[in-house]
C-alpha positions in Angstrom: -26.1 72.9 -39.7 -24.9 69.3 -39.2 -21.7 68.0 -40.9 -21.4 64.4 -42.4 -18.7 62.4 -40.9 -16.0 61.2 -43.3 -17.1 57.6 -43.0 -20.7 58.4 -43.9 -19.6 60.5 -46.9 -17.4 57.6 -48.1 -20.2 55.1 -47.8 -22.7 57.4 -49.6 -20.2 57.9 -52.5 -19.5 54.2 -52.7 -23.2 53.3 -52.8 -23.8 55.9 -55.6 -20.9 54.4 -57.5 -22.3 50.9 -57.3 -25.8 52.1 -58.3 -24.5 53.9 -61.4 -22.2 51.0 -62.4 -25.1 48.5 -62.2 -27.2 50.7 -64.5 -24.7 50.6 -67.4 -26.0 49.7 -70.8 -22.8 49.5 -72.8 -22.7 46.4 -75.0 -20.1 43.8 -74.2 -17.7 43.6 -77.2 -16.9 39.9 -76.7 -20.6 38.9 -76.7 -21.2 41.0 -79.8 -18.2 39.5 -81.6 -19.5 35.9 -80.8 -22.9 36.6 -82.1 -21.5 37.8 -85.4 -19.7 34.5 -85.9 -20.8 31.0 -86.9 -19.4 28.2 -84.7 -18.3 25.3 -86.8 -17.4 21.9 -85.2 -15.8 19.1 -87.2 -16.2 15.7 -85.6 -14.2 12.6 -86.9 -16.4 9.6 -86.1 -13.8 7.1 -87.4 -10.2 6.0 -87.4 -9.2 7.7 -90.7 -7.5 11.1 -90.8 -9.4 13.9 -92.5 -8.6 17.3 -93.9 -11.3 20.0 -94.1 -10.8 23.2 -96.0 -13.4 25.9 -95.6 -13.3 28.7 -98.2 -15.5 31.8 -98.3 -17.3 31.9 -101.7 -16.9 35.7 -101.8 -13.1 35.3 -101.5 -10.8 35.6 -98.6 -8.7 33.4 -96.4 -9.5 29.7 -96.5 -9.3 27.8 -93.1 -7.9 24.3 -92.9 -8.5 21.7 -90.2 -6.7 18.3 -89.9 -8.5 15.8 -87.8 -6.8 12.6 -86.5 -8.8 9.5 -85.6 -11.8 10.2 -83.3 -10.8 13.9 -82.9 -12.8 17.0 -83.1 -12.0 20.7 -83.8 -14.0 23.9 -83.6 -13.5 27.2 -85.2 -15.5 30.5 -85.5 -16.2 31.9 -88.9 -18.0 35.0 -90.1 -21.5 34.2 -91.3 -21.8 33.7 -95.1 -21.5 31.3 -98.0 -18.7 28.8 -98.0 -17.3 25.9 -100.0 -16.3 23.0 -97.7 -13.9 20.5 -99.1 -13.4 17.3 -97.1 -10.7 14.7 -97.9 -9.8 11.4 -96.4 -6.0 11.3 -95.8 -5.3 7.6 -96.5 -2.8 6.0 -99.0 -5.5 3.7 -100.4 -8.4 6.2 -100.5 -8.2 6.7 -104.3 -9.6 9.5 -106.4 -13.1 9.5 -104.8 -11.8 10.6 -101.4 -12.4 14.4 -101.9 -15.8 15.9 -101.7 -16.9 19.6 -102.0 -20.1 21.0 -100.6 -21.4 24.6 -100.9 -23.1 25.7 -97.7 -24.3 28.7 -95.8 -23.2 29.4 -92.2 -25.4 31.9 -90.4 -23.9 34.1 -87.7 -24.9 33.1 -84.2 -25.5 29.5 -85.1 -23.5 26.3 -84.3 -22.8 23.7 -87.0 -21.5 20.2 -86.4 -19.8 18.5 -89.4 -19.6 14.8 -88.8 -17.0 12.7 -90.8 -17.2 9.0 -91.3 -16.5 6.3 -93.9 -18.4 3.1 -94.7 -15.3 1.0 -93.8 -15.0 2.3 -90.3 -16.4 0.3 -87.4 -18.0 2.3 -84.7 -16.5 2.1 -81.2 -18.2 0.3 -78.4 -21.1 2.3 -77.2 -21.5 3.3 -73.5 -25.0 2.3 -72.6 -26.4 2.8 -76.1 -26.7 6.5 -75.9 -24.9 8.2 -78.9 -24.5 11.4 -77.0 -22.4 9.5 -74.4 -19.7 8.4 -76.9 -16.3 9.8 -75.9 -15.4 10.6 -79.5 -18.4 13.0 -79.8 -16.9 15.3 -77.1 -15.8 18.7 -78.2 -12.2 19.9 -77.6 
């Protein structure tokens, strides 16, 4: 009977290990967690500061975002029904500067919440393509 040399036995064991590792079907926890969340992006299209408060309708912790001029922020939230309150943070904004919107955010989806006022002048465009505006870039 012929014996395997130690080098051949090692290579055979290593190949078997690679084969079984490649056949794994365990779900990735990070991917599963991401798909259970809604991705919410607030984009400030003007030179005013904004405060966004996102409260779950069923109760729970409210999330607050503060956006400076031309800034954007992104957060992940569990899918569900929310009340979104947006407010312009300006001394001369008056009582009409707070708005509330009920909305549903579905898990696995991305939502872009654009903020602007009628008194804000848009920045100079780069070639006329709105997607090329620097203030639309996510952070």
